[in-house]
N, C-alpha and C positions, 0 to 999 in steps of 0.2 A: 504494500500500500504506500502511496506517495503522500507524505505529510508536508504541510506548509510550515515554514519556520515562523517564529514570532516576529522576526524582522520583516518578512514578506507580509504578514498580516498587518503590521503597523504601517508599512509603506503604502500598501494597496488599499487598505480598509475594506476587505471583502465582507460578505455576510459571515457571521460567527460559525466557525468550524466545530464539529463534534470532537475532533482530535487535533491537537497541535503539538509541535516539537519546540522545546525551549531548553537551551543549554544542553543539547544532546539527549534530553529525556522526553518521552511521549506522555502527554497529559490528555485525559478524557473529560469532556464536559459532564459535570454532575449536578449543577444547579444554576438557576438564573433568578436574580432578585431585581425587581424594578422599583423605581421611585425612591431611591435612598440618597442620603447625604454622606459625604466623606471628605474630611479636611475642609477646604474652602469651597468644594464643588457641591452643587445640589442637582436633583433630578437625574441621578445616575442609574445605570443598569450595571449590575455586577454579575459577571460570568465566572463561575467557580469551576476550575479544572483540577483533576486529581491524578497523581502518579502513585499507584499502589506499591510499586517496587521500592521507592524511597520514602513512602508515606508523607508526601508533601502536596499542599494545595497551591495553585497559582490563581490569583484573583485579578481579573481584568475589569476595571471600571471604565465604562463607556458613557459618553454624552454626545448626543446628536450624531451618532454614527462614527465617532472617533474615540480611540483609546486614550484616556487622560491619565490613568494611574495603573501601574502593575505592581502587585505585592505578592510576596511568597509567605506562607505560614506553615 
């Protein structure tokens, strides 16, 4: 399967993918939360991706179709 890198997603701003590759690891979309605030941003959508191998979440906060914050937990 051919995965898109996080750099491609950020540069091209495609529709949200079910699986992405970030820093050599594959993450699967597990949750989407709408209308949240984070830091100074409001009206965000948070896409939560999970990598089970390394037990890590990747959070993509989007606003008006653009990724504004990326966090790992």
